[in-house]
N, C-alpha and C positions, 0 to 999 in steps of 0.2 A: 469470380470464383474465390472460395472460402481459402486464405492463405493461413494456415496453422501457425505458421511462425511469428508472422506480422500482425495478428489479429487483436492481441492485447487481451484476449479471452484465455483463461484456464478451463480446458475441457474435462471431464472427469478422470479420463487415463493418465492427463497431467499431475491432476491432485494425487492420483493414487501413487504415480514417481515423487513427488516431493514429500508426499507423507511417507511413504517406505523409507526413504533415505532420511528424512528428518528423524524418524523412530528411530532408525539405525544408529545414527550420530549419537543422539541423547543419551540412547542405551549405553553405547559403547563409552561415552564419556562420564555416565551417571549424574546428566544434569537435569533436575527438575525441570519438567514443561514449562510451567508458569514462571518460574526465575527469569531475570534480567539476561542472562546468558542465554537461556532457552528462547526467548521472546526474540532477541536478536539473531540467534541462529536461523529460527523460522523467517524471519524477514530476509535475511540475506539468501537463505534456498529459494525463496519466492523472487528476490531480485535475480539471482543467477538464473532462475528458470524464464523468467521475462524477458530477460536479455537474450536469450538463445540457447542456455544450456539445458537441453532435453534429455539428455542421456542419462539414465540412473547411475552409471558406474560413473562418469565424468561429473554430475553434480556432487555424488560423494566422494569423490577424490578432492573436489575443491572446497567441501564444506569441512573435510575431515580436520584438516588442520587450522580451520579458520577460528578467529577469536575476536571478540567486541574489543574494538580498539579503547585503550584506556583514555586517551587523551578525548575521547569523543563519546562520553556517556550517554545514556538515554535520555530523551527528554524529560524534564520535570517541572515544566511550566515556565512563565514568565515571557520575554520578548520574543526569544529563540524559538519557542514552541511550534509557532505556524512555519517557519522556515524548516524546521526538522520534519514536518509532516509534508511537504510539497513533493517528495517522490511518492508517497502512498496516496495523496490526494490525485496527483497524475495518473496512477495507476488504475484508482478508482473511476478516473474520469475515461480512462482509455477502453476500460471495461463496460461502459455504459453508452458509449458512442461508438460510429462506423469508420472514424478515421482517426488520425493524428492530429489533425487541424482541429476539428470538432472536440478532441479530448482537451486539446489547448485551450481553446474557447470556452470549453464549461470550467475548467479550472479557474481562467481569468474571471468568467463570471461568478464564480463560487467567491474568490479572494474580495473583487469589488463588491458584492454584496454583504460580505463579512464586515469589511471596514465600514461601509455605510450602515449598518445596523448593529456594531458593536454592542448596543445595549440591549441587544436579545441575548447577548451572552452574559451569563453570570459567572464571576470569577472562580466560583468552586466548582463550576460544571468543568464537563470533560471536552476540551476544546476539538479534540479529534472527532468526536460524536457530533458535536454541534456542527463542525465543517462538513462532514460528509451528510448529515441530514440535510443542509442546505443545498447540497450538490445534486443531491436525489432529488429533492424538491425543485429545484431548478430546471433539471432534466425531466422532470415528470409536468413540468409546467403549472407546479402548485404555488410559487412563491408570485406574489402581486407583481405586475409591471415587467414580467420576464416571458421570455418566449422560449421553445424547443429548439435544443440543440440540434 
């Protein structure tokens, strides 16, 4: 049976809840959606939703006073970039697989491939985009020497 709270997927009604709450908060704060604060707020809304906060009122209550920590700026490249992306990569893997174990295995395979094939990444490229592409290719069996998860 499909467990909506533990599936790792966001169904259309969940996206509606997240989007409605996000729009309400950014409009109330007068924050541009494309700003660092807006992007952080969107990530936090997704994080809260994926951690089990599915009620719109509760999600709004938690996001209402949420602020991006000043001591933890958004990733800007460099050594810490991949570490900063781990939660997002894990969420991507969870949405592509049927279980938490398979998601963990896919995330590990993605990072292993990235380390072994770092020459594919060009320093001026988008690390996030490259890692997500690697993950999708591994999941779909398009990377040489890899099997489906």
